[in-house]
BASEDREN-569351 format. One record per residue: x, y, z of N, C-alpha, C, CB in turn; residue in one letter. Coordinates in steps of 0.2 Angstrom, whole numbers, padded with zeros to 4 digits, always signed. Glycine has a CB too. Example, Ala and Ser with C-alpha at 12.3 -4.5 7.8 and 13.67 -1.06 7.14 Angstrom:
BEGIN
+0066-0028+0039+0062-0022+0039+0066-0016+0039+0057-0022+0045A+0064-0011+0035+0068-0005+0036+0064+0000+0039+0070-0003+0029S
END
This chain:
BEGIN
-0058-0080-0039-0062-0084-0044-0060-0091-0043-0060-0082-0051X-0065-0095-0042-0064-0103-0042-0066-0106-0048-0069-0105-0036X-0061-0111-0050-0062-0114-0056-0063-0122-0055-0057-0113-0061X-0068-0125-0056-0069-0132-0056-0070-0135-0062-0076-0133-0051X-0067-0141-0063-0068-0144-0070-0071-0151-0069-0061-0146-0072X-0076-0152-0073-0080-0158-0073-0081-0161-0080-0087-0157-0070X-0084-0167-0081-0085-0169-0087-0092-0167-0090-0086-0177-0087X-0093-0166-0096-0100-0164-0098-0106-0168-0096-0100-0164-0106X-0104-0174-0094-0109-0179-0092-0111-0177-0085-0107-0186-0092X-0107-0173-0081-0109-0171-0074-0112-0164-0074-0102-0171-0071X-0114-0161-0079-0117-0155-0079-0124-0156-0076-0118-0152-0086X-0126-0152-0071-0133-0153-0068-0138-0148-0072-0132-0150-0060X-0144-0149-0070-0149-0145-0074-0148-0138-0072-0156-0147-0072X-0146-0136-0066-0144-0129-0064-0139-0127-0068-0143-0129-0057X-0134-0131-0070-0128-0129-0074-0130-0127-0081-0122-0134-0074X-0134-0131-0084-0136-0131-0090-0141-0124-0091-0141-0137-0093X-0145-0123-0086-0149-0117-0086-0145-0111-0085-0154-0117-0080X-0140-0111-0081-0136-0105-0080-0132-0104-0086-0131-0106-0074X-0129-0109-0090-0126-0108-0096-0130-0105-0101-0123-0115-0098X-0136-0108-0102-0141-0105-0107-0142-0098-0106-0147-0109-0107X-0143-0096-0100-0145-0089-0098-0139-0085-0100-0146-0089-0090X-0133-0087-0099-0127-0082-0101-0127-0082-0108-0120-0086-0098X-0128-0087-0112-0129-0086-0119-0134-0081-0122-0130-0093-0122X-0140-0082-0118-0145-0077-0120-0144-0070-0119-0152-0079-0117X-0139-0068-0115-0138-0061-0113-0133-0058-0118-0135-0061-0106X-0130-0062-0122-0125-0059-0127-0125-0062-0134-0118-0060-0124X-0128-0059-0139-0129-0062-0145-0122-0065-0148-0131-0056-0150X-0116-0062-0146-0110-0065-0149-0109-0072-0146-0104-0061-0147X-0113-0074-0141-0112-0081-0138-0118-0086-0140-0112-0080-0131X-0122-0084-0145-0128-0088-0146-0127-0094-0150-0133-0083-0150X-0121-0095-0153-0119-0101-0157-0121-0108-0153-0112-0101-0159X-0124-0112-0157-0125-0119-0154-0118-0122-0152-0129-0123-0159X-0112-0120-0155-0106-0123-0154-0104-0121-0147-0101-0121-0159X-0107-0116-0144-0105-0113-0137-0110-0115-0132-0104-0106-0138X-0114-0120-0134-0119-0122-0129-0117-0128-0125-0126-0123-0133X-0120-0129-0119-0119-0136-0116-0121-0142-0119-0122-0135-0109X-0126-0141-0124-0129-0147-0127-0124-0149-0132-0135-0145-0131X-0119-0145-0135-0114-0147-0140-0109-0152-0136-0110-0141-0143X-0107-0149-0130-0102-0154-0126-0106-0160-0124-0100-0150-0120X-0112-0160-0123-0115-0166-0121-0116-0171-0127-0122-0165-0118X-0118-0168-0133-0118-0172-0139-0112-0176-0140-0121-0168-0145X-0106-0173-0139-0100-0176-0140-0098-0182-0136-0094-0171-0140X-0102-0182-0130-0101-0188-0126-0105-0194-0129-0104-0186-0119X-0109-0193-0134-0113-0199-0136-0110-0202-0142-0120-0196-0138X-0104-0200-0144-0100-0204-0150-0094-0206-0147-0100-0199-0156X-0091-0211-0150-0085-0214-0148-0079-0210-0151-0084-0221-0150X-0078-0204-0149-0073-0199-0152-0068-0197-0146-0075-0193-0156X-0063-0193-0147-0058-0191-0142-0061-0187-0137-0053-0187-0145X-0067-0184-0138-0070-0180-0133-0074-0184-0127-0075-0175-0136X-0076-0190-0129-0079-0194-0124-0074-0195-0118-0081-0201-0127X-0068-0196-0119-0063-0197-0114-0060-0190-0111-0057-0201-0116X-0059-0186-0116-0055-0180-0114-0059-0173-0114-0050-0179-0119X-0066-0174-0115-0070-0168-0115-0071-0165-0108-0077-0169-0118X-0070-0159-0107-0070-0156-0100-0074-0149-0100-0063-0155-0097X-0077-0147-0094-0080-0141-0094-0077-0137-0088-0088-0142-0093X-0074-0131-0089-0072-0127-0083-0078-0123-0081-0066-0123-0085X-0080-0123-0075-0085-0119-0072-0082-0114-0067-0090-0123-0068X-0083-0107-0069-0080-0102-0065-0085-0099-0061-0077-0096-0070X-0083-0098-0054-0088-0096-0049-0085-0091-0045-0092-0101-0046X-0089-0087-0041-0086-0082-0037-0092-0081-0031-0084-0075-0040X-0090-0082-0025-0095-0081-0020-0100-0085-0020-0097-0074-0020X-0099-0091-0023-0105-0096-0023-0109-0095-0029-0109-0096-0017X-0108-0090-0034-0112-0088-0040-0108-0090-0046-0114-0081-0040X-0111-0094-0050-0108-0096-0057-0107-0090-0061-0113-0101-0060X-0101-0089-0064-0099-0084-0068-0098-0085-0075-0093-0080-0065X-0096-0092-0076-0095-0093-0083-0093-0100-0084-0089-0089-0086X-0093-0102-0091-0091-0109-0093-0087-0109-0099-0098-0113-0094X-0082-0114-0099-0078-0115-0105-0077-0122-0106-0071-0111-0104X-0078-0125-0112-0077-0132-0114-0071-0132-0118-0083-0134-0118X-0067-0138-0117-0061-0140-0120-0060-0147-0120-0055-0136-0117X-0056-0150-0125-0054-0157-0125-0047-0157-0122-0054-0160-0132X-0046-0159-0116-0040-0158-0112-0036-0165-0112-0041-0156-0105X-0030-0165-0115-0026-0171-0115-0021-0171-0110-0023-0173-0122X-0015-0175-0111-0010-0175-0105-0006-0168-0105-0005-0181-0107X-0005-0165-0111-0001-0159-0111-0004-0153-0114+0005-0161-0115X-0009-0154-0119-0012-0149-0123-0020-0150-0123-0010-0148-0130X-0023-0144-0124-0030-0144-0124-0032-0141-0131-0034-0140-0119X-0038-0143-0134-0040-0141-0140-0048-0139-0139-0040-0146-0146X-0051-0135-0144-0058-0134-0143-0062-0140-0143-0060-0130-0149X-0067-0141-0139-0071-0147-0138-0074-0148-0145-0076-0147-0132X-0074-0154-0148-0077-0156-0154-0073-0154-0160-0083-0152-0155X-0067-0151-0159-0062-0150-0165-0061-0156-0169-0055-0147-0162X-0061-0156-0175-0061-0150-0180-0068-0148-0182-0057-0151-0186X-0073-0151-0179-0080-0150-0181-0083-0144-0178-0084-0156-0179X-0079-0141-0173-0082-0135-0169-0079-0129-0173-0079-0135-0162X-0084-0124-0174-0083-0118-0178-0081-0112-0174-0088-0117-0183X-0083-0113-0167-0082-0107-0162-0080-0110-0156-0088-0103-0162X-0076-0106-0152-0074-0107-0145-0074-0101-0142-0067-0110-0145X-0076-0101-0135-0076-0095-0131-0077-0097-0124-0082-0090-0134X-0076-0092-0120-0078-0092-0113-0085-0089-0112-0072-0088-0108X-0089-0093-0111-0096-0091-0110-0097-0087-0103-0101-0097-0111X-0097-0081-0104-0097-0077-0097-0099-0070-0099-0090-0077-0094X-0100-0065-0094-0101-0058-0095-0095-0055-0098-0104-0055-0089X-0096-0050-0102-0090-0047-0105-0085-0044-0100-0092-0042-0111X-0088-0042-0095-0084-0038-0090-0081-0043-0085-0088-0033-0086X-0081-0049-0086-0078-0054-0081-0071-0055-0083-0081-0061-0082X-0067-0054-0078-0059-0054-0079-0057-0060-0076-0056-0048-0075X-0053-0064-0080-0050-0070-0078-0043-0071-0082-0055-0076-0078X-0038-0074-0079-0032-0076-0082-0033-0082-0086-0026-0076-0078X-0033-0083-0093-0034-0089-0096-0029-0094-0094-0033-0088-0103X-0023-0092-0092-0018-0097-0089-0021-0101-0083-0011-0094-0087X-0025-0098-0079-0028-0101-0074-0033-0107-0076-0032-0096-0069X-0036-0105-0082-0041-0110-0085-0037-0116-0088-0045-0107-0091X-0031-0114-0091-0027-0120-0093-0024-0124-0088-0021-0117-0097X-0022-0121-0082-0020-0125-0076-0026-0129-0074-0017-0120-0071X-0032-0126-0073-0037-0130-0071-0039-0136-0075-0044-0126-0070X-0038-0136-0082-0039-0141-0086-0033-0146-0086-0039-0139-0093X-0028-0145-0082-0022-0149-0081-0017-0150-0087-0024-0156-0079X-0017-0144-0091-0013-0144-0097-0008-0139-0097-0017-0144-0103X-0002-0140-0101+0003-0134-0101+0001-0129-0107+0009-0137-0103X-0003-0131-0111-0005-0127-0117-0012-0128-0119+0000-0128-0123X-0015-0123-0121-0022-0123-0123-0023-0119-0130-0027-0120-0118X-0024-0123-0135-0024-0120-0142-0031-0118-0144-0021-0126-0147X-0031-0113-0148-0038-0111-0150-0037-0109-0158-0041-0105-0146X-0042-0110-0161-0042-0109-0169-0047-0105-0171-0043-0116-0172X-0053-0105-0168-0059-0100-0170-0062-0097-0164-0064-0104-0174X-0057-0094-0160-0060-0091-0153-0063-0084-0155-0054-0090-0148X-0069-0083-0152-0072-0076-0154-0067-0071-0152-0078-0075-0150X-0065-0066-0157-0060-0061-0156-0062-0056-0151-0059-0058-0162X-0068-0055-0149-0070-0050-0144-0069-0053-0137-0077-0048-0145X-0066-0059-0136-0065-0061-0129-0058-0058-0126-0064-0069-0130X-0060-0053-0123-0054-0048-0120-0049-0052-0116-0057-0042-0117X-0051-0057-0112-0047-0060-0108-0041-0064-0112-0050-0065-0103X-0043-0065-0118-0038-0069-0122-0034-0065-0127-0042-0075-0126X-0035-0059-0127-0032-0054-0132-0024-0055-0132-0034-0047-0131X-0021-0055-0126-0014-0056-0126-0011-0062-0129-0011-0056-0119X-0016-0067-0130-0014-0074-0133-0016-0075-0140-0017-0079-0128X-0019-0070-0143-0021-0071-0150-0015-0070-0155-0026-0066-0152X-0014-0074-0160-0008-0073-0164-0010-0071-0171-0004-0080-0165X-0017-0071-0173-0019-0070-0179-0027-0070-0180-0016-0074-0185X-0030-0067-0185-0037-0067-0185-0039-0069-0192-0039-0059-0184X-0046-0070-0192-0049-0072-0199-0057-0070-0198-0049-0079-0201X-0060-0070-0203-0067-0068-0202-0072-0073-0205-0068-0061-0206X-0078-0074-0202-0083-0078-0205-0089-0073-0207-0086-0083-0200X-0094-0075-0210-0099-0071-0212-0106-0073-0209-0100-0071-0220X-0110-0068-0207-0116-0069-0204-0122-0065-0207-0115-0066-0196X-0128-0068-0207-0134-0065-0210-0138-0063-0204-0137-0070-0215X-0140-0057-0203-0144-0055-0198-0151-0055-0200-0142-0047-0195X-0156-0059-0197-0163-0059-0199-0167-0056-0194-0164-0067-0201X-0165-0053-0189-0169-0050-0184-0175-0046-0186-0165-0047-0179X-0174-0043-0192-0180-0038-0194-0184-0042-0199-0177-0032-0197X-0183-0048-0200-0187-0052-0205-0184-0052-0212-0194-0048-0206X-0186-0057-0216-0183-0058-0222-0183-0052-0227-0185-0064-0226X-0189-0049-0228-0190-0044-0233-0186-0038-0231-0198-0042-0233X-0185-0036-0225-0181-0031-0223-0174-0032-0224-0182-0029-0215X-0172-0039-0223-0165-0041-0224-0164-0040-0232-0164-0048-0222X-0168-0043-0236-0167-0043-0243-0166-0036-0246-0172-0047-0247X-0171-0032-0244-0171-0025-0246-0165-0021-0245-0177-0021-0243X-0162-0023-0239-0156-0019-0236-0150-0022-0241-0155-0021-0229X-0150-0028-0242-0144-0031-0246-0144-0029-0253-0144-0039-0246X-0150-0028-0256-0151-0025-0263-0148-0018-0263-0158-0026-0265X-0150-0014-0258-0148-0007-0257-0141-0007-0257-0152-0004-0252X-0138-0012-0254-0130-0012-0253-0127-0014-0259-0128-0016-0247X-0131-0016-0264-0128-0017-0271-0127-0025-0272-0121-0014-0271X-0130-0029-0268-0129-0036-0269-0134-0038-0275-0131-0040-0263X-0131-0042-0280-0135-0044-0285-0137-0051-0285-0131-0043-0292X-0135-0055-0279-0136-0062-0279-0143-0064-0279-0133-0064-0272X-0148-0060-0277-0155-0062-0277-0158-0062-0284-0159-0057-0272X-0156-0056-0288-0158-0056-0295-0155-0062-0299-0156-0049-0298X-0149-0063-0298-0145-0068-0302-0148-0075-0300-0138-0068-0301X-0149-0076-0294-0152-0083-0292-0159-0084-0294-0152-0084-0284X-0163-0079-0294-0170-0079-0296-0170-0081-0304-0174-0073-0295X-0166-0077-0308-0165-0079-0315-0163-0086-0316-0160-0074-0318X-0158-0088-0313-0156-0095-0314-0161-0100-0311-0149-0096-0310X-0165-0098-0306-0171-0103-0304-0176-0103-0309-0174-0100-0297X-0178-0098-0312-0183-0098-0318-0180-0103-0323-0185-0091-0320X-0174-0102-0325-0171-0106-0331-0171-0113-0329-0164-0103-0332X-0169-0115-0322-0168-0122-0320-0175-0125-0320-0165-0122-0313X-0181-0121-0318-0187-0124-0318-0190-0125-0325-0192-0119-0314X-0188-0121-0330-0190-0122-0336-0187-0128-0340-0189-0116-0340X-0180-0129-0338-0176-0134-0342-0176-0140-0338-0169-0131-0343X-0177-0140-0332-0176-0147-0328-0182-0149-0325-0171-0146-0323X-0186-0145-0322-0192-0147-0319-0194-0143-0313-0192-0154-0317X-0200-0145-0309-0202-0141-0304-0197-0141-0298-0209-0144-0301X-0197-0135-0294-0192-0134-0289-0196-0135-0282-0189-0127-0289X-0193-0139-0278-0197-0141-0272-0192-0140-0266-0200-0148-0271X-0193-0135-0261-0189-0134-0256-0192-0138-0250-0188-0127-0254X-0188-0142-0246-0190-0145-0240-0186-0143-0234-0190-0153-0241X-0189-0140-0229-0186-0138-0223-0187-0144-0218-0189-0131-0220X-0182-0144-0214-0182-0149-0208-0183-0156-0211-0187-0147-0203X-0180-0158-0216-0181-0164-0220-0179-0170-0215-0178-0165-0227X-0182-0176-0216-0180-0182-0212-0178-0187-0217-0186-0184-0207X-0177-0185-0223-0175-0190-0228-0168-0193-0227-0176-0187-0235X-0168-0199-0225-0161-0203-0224-0157-0203-0231-0162-0209-0221X-0161-0205-0236-0158-0205-0243-0155-0199-0245-0163-0208-0248X-0158-0193-0244-0155-0187-0246-0149-0185-0241-0161-0181-0246X-0150-0187-0235-0144-0185-0230-0138-0189-0232-0146-0187-0223X-0139-0196-0234-0133-0200-0236-0130-0197-0243-0136-0207-0237X-0135-0194-0247-0132-0192-0253-0128-0185-0252-0138-0190-0258X-0130-0181-0247-0126-0176-0245-0119-0178-0243-0129-0172-0240X-0119-0183-0239-0112-0185-0236-0108-0188-0242-0113-0191-0231X-0111-0191-0247-0107-0194-0252-0104-0188-0257-0112-0198-0257X-0108-0183-0258-0106-0177-0261-0100-0174-0258-0112-0172-0262X-0101-0173-0251-0095-0170-0247-0089-0174-0248-0097-0169-0240X-0089-0180-0247-0083-0185-0247-0080-0184-0254-0085-0192-0246X-0084-0184-0259-0082-0183-0266-0078-0176-0267-0087-0184-0271X-0081-0171-0264-0078-0165-0264-0071-0165-0261-0082-0159-0260X-0070-0168-0255-0064-0169-0251-0059-0172-0256-0065-0173-0245X-0061-0178-0259-0056-0181-0264-0054-0177-0270-0059-0188-0266X-0059-0173-0273-0058-0169-0279-0053-0164-0277-0064-0167-0282X-0054-0160-0271-0050-0155-0269-0044-0157-0265-0054-0150-0265X-0043-0163-0264-0037-0166-0260-0037-0163-0253-0030-0164-0264X-0043-0163-0250-0043-0161-0243-0044-0167-0239-0049-0156-0242X-0042-0167-0233-0043-0172-0228-0050-0174-0227-0040-0171-0221X-0052-0180-0228-0059-0182-0227-0060-0183-0220-0061-0189-0232X-0063-0178-0217-0064-0179-0210-0069-0185-0207-0067-0172-0207X-0073-0187-0212-0077-0193-0210-0073-0199-0210-0083-0193-0215X-0067-0200-0212-0063-0206-0212-0062-0208-0204-0056-0205-0215X-0062-0203-0200-0061-0204-0193-0066-0208-0190-0059-0197-0189X-0072-0208-0193-0078-0211-0190-0082-0207-0185-0075-0217-0186X-0079-0205-0180-0084-0201-0175-0087-0195-0178-0079-0199-0169X-0084-0191-0183-0087-0185-0185-0094-0187-0189-0083-0181-0190X-0094-0192-0192-0100-0195-0196-0105-0197-0191-0098-0200-0201X-0103-0201-0186-0108-0203-0181-0111-0197-0177-0104-0207-0175X-0107-0191-0176-0109-0185-0173-0115-0182-0177-0103-0181-0172X-0113-0181-0183-0119-0177-0187-0125-0182-0189-0116-0175-0194X-0124-0188-0189-0129-0193-0190-0134-0192-0183-0127-0200-0191X-0131-0192-0177-0134-0191-0171-0138-0185-0171-0130-0192-0165X-0135-0179-0173-0138-0173-0173-0144-0172-0179-0133-0167-0175X-0143-0176-0184-0148-0176-0189-0155-0179-0186-0146-0181-0195X-0154-0183-0182-0160-0186-0179-0163-0182-0173-0158-0193-0177X-0159-0177-0171-0161-0173-0165-0165-0167-0167-0155-0171-0161X-0172-0167-0167-0176-0162-0169-0180-0158-0164-0181-0165-0174X-0178-0159-0158-0182-0155-0152-0180-0148-0153-0180-0158-0146X-0184-0144-0149-0182-0137-0149-0176-0135-0146-0188-0133-0146X-0173-0129-0148-0167-0127-0145-0160-0129-0147-0167-0127-0138X-0160-0135-0150-0153-0138-0151-0154-0144-0156-0149-0140-0145X-0150-0145-0161-0150-0151-0165-0148-0149-0172-0156-0154-0165X-0149-0154-0177-0148-0153-0184-0154-0150-0187-0146-0159-0187X-0152-0147-0193-0158-0144-0197-0156-0146-0204-0159-0137-0196X-0160-0151-0207-0158-0153-0214-0163-0150-0219-0158-0161-0214X-0160-0147-0224-0164-0144-0229-0162-0146-0236-0163-0136-0229X-0167-0147-0241-0166-0150-0247-0169-0146-0252-0168-0157-0248X-0166-0146-0259-0170-0143-0264-0170-0149-0270-0166-0137-0267X-0176-0150-0272-0177-0155-0277-0179-0152-0284-0182-0161-0275X-0176-0154-0289-0178-0151-0296-0180-0157-0300-0173-0146-0299X-0186-0156-0303-0189-0162-0307-0188-0168-0304-0184-0162-0313X-0190-0168-0297-0190-0175-0293-0183-0177-0291-0193-0180-0297X-0178-0174-0293-0171-0176-0291-0168-0171-0286-0167-0177-0298X-0164-0174-0282-0160-0170-0277-0155-0165-0280-0157-0174-0271X-0156-0159-0280-0151-0154-0283-0146-0151-0278-0155-0148-0286X-0148-0150-0272-0144-0147-0267-0146-0149-0260-0143-0139-0268X-0142-0150-0255-0144-0151-0248-0139-0148-0244-0143-0159-0247X-0142-0146-0238-0138-0142-0233-0140-0145-0226-0140-0135-0234X-0135-0147-0222-0136-0149-0215-0133-0144-0211-0132-0156-0214X-0137-0140-0208-0136-0134-0203-0136-0137-0196-0140-0128-0204X-0133-0133-0192-0133-0134-0184-0138-0129-0181-0125-0133-0181X-0142-0131-0177-0147-0127-0175-0147-0125-0167-0154-0130-0176X-0147-0119-0165-0147-0117-0158-0154-0114-0157-0141-0112-0157X-0154-0110-0151-0161-0108-0149-0164-0103-0154-0160-0104-0143X-0160-0099-0157-0162-0094-0162-0157-0093-0168-0165-0088-0159X-0152-0097-0168-0147-0096-0173-0146-0103-0178-0141-0095-0170X-0146-0102-0184-0144-0108-0188-0136-0107-0190-0148-0108-0195X-0133-0112-0190-0126-0112-0192-0125-0116-0198-0121-0113-0186X-0123-0113-0204-0121-0117-0210-0115-0122-0208-0120-0113-0216X-0116-0128-0210-0111-0133-0209-0109-0137-0215-0114-0138-0203X-0114-0141-0218-0112-0145-0223-0117-0144-0229-0111-0153-0222X-0114-0141-0235-0119-0140-0240-0115-0143-0247-0120-0133-0241X-0119-0146-0251-0117-0148-0257-0122-0149-0262-0113-0155-0257X-0120-0149-0269-0125-0150-0274-0123-0154-0279-0127-0143-0277X-0128-0156-0284-0127-0160-0290-0123-0156-0295-0134-0163-0293X-0117-0159-0296-0113-0155-0301-0116-0154-0308-0106-0159-0302X-0120-0159-0310-0123-0158-0316-0128-0152-0317-0128-0164-0318X-0130-0149-0311-0134-0143-0311-0131-0137-0308-0140-0145-0306X-0124-0137-0308-0120-0132-0305-0121-0125-0309-0113-0134-0306X-0123-0125-0315-0124-0119-0319-0130-0115-0316-0124-0120-0326X-0134-0119-0313-0140-0115-0310-0139-0113-0303-0146-0120-0311X-0133-0114-0300-0132-0112-0293-0137-0115-0288-0131-0105-0293X-0139-0121-0288-0144-0123-0284-0142-0123-0276-0146-0131-0285X-0136-0123-0275-0134-0122-0268-0136-0115-0265-0127-0123-0267X-0135-0110-0269-0136-0103-0267-0144-0102-0267-0133-0098-0272X-0147-0105-0271-0155-0105-0271-0157-0108-0265-0158-0109-0277X-0154-0114-0263-0156-0117-0257-0155-0113-0251-0153-0124-0256X-0150-0109-0250-0148-0105-0245-0153-0099-0244-0141-0102-0245X-0155-0096-0250-0160-0091-0250-0167-0093-0247-0161-0088-0257X-0169-0100-0249-0175-0103-0246-0174-0104-0239-0176-0109-0250X-0168-0106-0236-0167-0107-0229-0168-0100-0225-0160-0110-0228X-0165-0095-0228-0166-0088-0225-0173-0086-0224-0162-0083-0229X-0177-0087-0230-0184-0086-0229-0187-0090-0224-0187-0087-0236X-0186-0096-0224-0189-0101-0219-0187-0099-0212-0187-0108-0220X-0180-0098-0211-0177-0096-0204-0181-0090-0201-0170-0095-0205X-0181-0085-0205-0184-0078-0203-0191-0079-0201-0183-0073-0208X-0195-0084-0205-0202-0085-0203-0203-0089-0197-0205-0088-0209X-0197-0093-0195-0198-0097-0189-0194-0096-0183-0196-0104-0192X-0193-0089-0182-0190-0087-0176-0182-0087-0176-0192-0091-0171X-0179-0088-0181-0171-0088-0181-0169-0081-0183-0169-0093-0186X-0164-0078-0179-0162-0072-0179-0156-0071-0184-0160-0069-0173X-0152-0077-0185-0146-0077-0188-0145-0083-0192-0140-0076-0184X-0141-0083-0198-0138-0088-0201-0131-0087-0201-0141-0090-0208X-0127-0091-0198-0120-0090-0198-0116-0094-0203-0117-0091-0190X-0113-0091-0207-0109-0095-0212-0103-0098-0210-0108-0091-0219X-0100-0096-0204-0094-0098-0202-0088-0095-0207-0093-0106-0202X-0082-0099-0206-0077-0096-0210-0078-0097-0218-0070-0100-0208X-0074-0093-0221-0074-0093-0229-0076-0086-0232-0079-0098-0231X-0073-0085-0237-0075-0078-0241-0077-0079-0248-0069-0074-0241X-0081-0085-0249-0084-0086-0255-0089-0080-0257-0088-0093-0255X-0089-0079-0264-0093-0073-0266-0100-0073-0264-0093-0073-0274X-0103-0079-0264-0110-0079-0262-0111-0077-0254-0114-0086-0263X-0106-0079-0250-0107-0078-0243-0106-0070-0242-0101-0081-0239X-0101-0067-0246-0100-0060-0245-0106-0056-0247-0094-0058-0249X-0110-0059-0253-0116-0055-0255-0122-0056-0251-0117-0057-0262X-0122-0062-0248-0128-0063-0243-0127-0060-0236-0130-0070-0243X-0121-0060-0234-0120-0058-0227-0121-0051-0225-0113-0060-0225X-0123-0050-0219-0124-0043-0217-0118-0040-0213-0130-0042-0213X-0114-0044-0210-0109-0042-0206-0104-0048-0205-0111-0039-0200X-0098-0046-0204-0093-0052-0202-0093-0053-0195-0086-0050-0205X-0090-0059-0193-0089-0061-0186-0081-0063-0186-0093-0067-0184X-0077-0059-0182-0070-0060-0182-0068-0066-0177-0067-0054-0180X-0064-0070-0179-0061-0075-0174-0054-0075-0174-0064-0082-0177X-0051-0078-0169-0044-0078-0168-0041-0085-0167-0042-0074-0162X-0034-0085-0169-0031-0091-0168-0025-0090-0163-0029-0095-0174X-0022-0095-0159-0017-0093-0155-0017-0099-0150-0017-0086-0152X-0014-0097-0144-0013-0102-0139-0012-0099-0132-0008-0107-0140X-0014-0102-0127-0012-0100-0120-0007-0105-0117-0019-0100-0115X-0002-0103-0115+0004-0108-0113+0007-0106-0107+0009-0108-0118X+0008-0111-0103+0012-0110-0097+0019-0113-0098+0009-0114-0091X+0024-0111-0095+0031-0113-0096+0031-0121-0097+0036-0111-0091X+0033-0123-0103+0033-0131-0104+0036-0132-0111+0026-0134-0103X+0039-0138-0112+0041-0139-0119+0035-0139-0124+0044-0146-0119X+0029-0140-0122+0024-0140-0127+0023-0132-0129+0017-0143-0124X+0023-0128-0124+0022-0121-0126+0028-0118-0130+0022-0117-0119X+0034-0120-0128+0040-0118-0132+0039-0120-0140+0046-0121-0129X+0037-0126-0140+0036-0129-0147+0031-0125-0151+0034-0136-0147X+0025-0124-0148+0020-0120-0151+0023-0113-0153+0014-0120-0147X+0026-0110-0148+0029-0103-0149+0034-0103-0155+0032-0100-0143X+0038-0108-0156+0042-0109-0162+0039-0109-0168+0047-0114-0161X+0033-0113-0168+0029-0114-0174+0026-0108-0177+0024-0119-0173X+0023-0104-0172+0021-0097-0174+0026-0092-0176+0017-0095-0168X+0032-0093-0173+0037-0089-0175+0039-0090-0182+0043-0090-0171X+0040-0096-0184+0041-0098-0191+0036-0095-0196+0042-0105-0192X+0030-0096-0194+0024-0094-0198+0024-0086-0198+0017-0096-0194X+0025-0083-0193+0025-0076-0193+0030-0073-0198+0025-0073-0186X+0036-0076-0197+0042-0074-0201+0040-0075-0209+0048-0078-0200X+0037-0081-0211+0036-0082-0218+0030-0077-0220+0034-0089-0218X+0025-0076-0216+0020-0072-0218+0022-0065-0219+0014-0072-0213X+0027-0063-0216+0030-0056-0216+0034-0055-0223+0034-0054-0210X+0036-0060-0226+0041-0060-0232+0037-0059-0238+0046-0065-0232X+0039-0056-0243+0036-0055-0250+0037-0062-0254+0038-0049-0253X+0035-0067-0252+0036-0074-0255+0030-0076-0259+0038-0079-0250X+0025-0072-0260+0019-0074-0264+0016-0080-0260+0021-0077-0271X+0014-0085-0264+0010-0091-0260+0014-0094-0255+0008-0096-0266X+0021-0094-0256+0025-0098-0252+0025-0095-0245+0033-0097-0254X+0023-0089-0244+0023-0086-0237+0017-0089-0233+0021-0078-0238X+0012-0092-0236+0007-0095-0233+0008-0102-0231+0000-0094-0237X+0013-0105-0233+0015-0112-0233+0015-0115-0225+0021-0115-0236X+0019-0111-0221+0019-0113-0214+0013-0113-0211+0024-0109-0210X+0009-0108-0212+0002-0108-0209-0003-0113-0211-0002-0101-0211X-0002-0115-0218-0006-0121-0220-0004-0127-0217-0005-0121-0228X+0003-0128-0216+0005-0134-0213+0003-0135-0206+0013-0134-0213X+0003-0129-0202+0000-0129-0196-0007-0131-0195+0001-0123-0192X-0011-0128-0200-0018-0130-0200-0019-0137-0201-0022-0125-0205X-0016-0140-0206-0017-0147-0208-0015-0151-0202-0012-0149-0214X-0009-0150-0199-0007-0154-0193-0012-0154-0188+0000-0152-0191X-0014-0148-0186-0019-0147-0181-0026-0151-0183-0021-0140-0180X-0028-0151-0189-0034-0155-0191-0033-0162-0190-0035-0154-0199X-0027-0165-0192-0026-0172-0191-0025-0173-0183-0019-0174-0194X-0022-0169-0179-0022-0170-0172-0028-0170-0169-0017-0164-0169X-0033-0165-0171-0039-0165-0168-0044-0171-0170-0043-0159-0171X-0043-0174-0176-0047-0180-0178-0045-0186-0173-0046-0181-0185X-0039-0186-0171-0037-0191-0167-0036-0190-0160-0030-0194-0169X-0037-0183-0158-0036-0182-0150-0030-0178-0149-0038-0188-0146X-0030-0174-0144-0024-0171-0142-0019-0175-0138-0025-0165-0137X-0012-0173-0138-0007-0177-0135-0006-0174-0128+0000-0177-0138X
END
């Protein structure tokens, strides 16, 4: 197996076509986060990936076998686009066998971290340290079939949302859903709402780093087929009630940033908006809406199946690998003890440090 590493800007048209073909052959790889266009979009903003974004191209006998993107620094590599990237994977046939340590070596790093690696990536199984689940809506059979199946499974979200929608229309005003909106004012309001959420919940405001905001602004303006942003809004009585900026692949929507007017929270306008997006997506050729990480009640009621992801690292003998192994050791020991919420503290600390490191670039 030969592994060549190039910049995303060096991908040829043939490389892009081969990459897209591999994605189309495996539904688990359909995410826009796993496409060559994601890596290329990151080259257009002044973030850490412009300098450190790399593509490993795996080939054998002159035939391209797979692609993997990463942000490779001097010692460690992160998922390209982290922390904005919801998935990482080797885009290749499932039966392709390769040692991930060879990929790390090709990137020129001692350690390759992953946070949301698709858990069915068999080559990486020995390096996975833990798992979590995201939620996915399968729309392949159309919206009506989807809703019927979810209701039969006991989901009451459709009835509840319809009831709240009627009440919202009666008490606030006409409800207007706008798909693929180009309203800059509504987009700016969504960002303001998200930043307020970060402050209220004492989370790190990822937009403070600058480049994440430049990235989604660029994707907001990218409306061509196959890749880009997808902005959806719900207005009630002429006023913006909820907005959702999704990431769009060839036939998949990925939920990314959603927020609503707190004054209308009792009507659940955000959930109402998502249901409208599902109807629109199914009617416009989208086979999935991927919610990504999180176990919020509305996600569990709307989703048809989970998508398992893993966290861990691929390491070669080095101080960086020893340090990461020690961190995971402390985390595993704490999580194994009956300490209540305290058991989760090392894991939370690791995730926060990884977030801050990703916003500034790897070391």
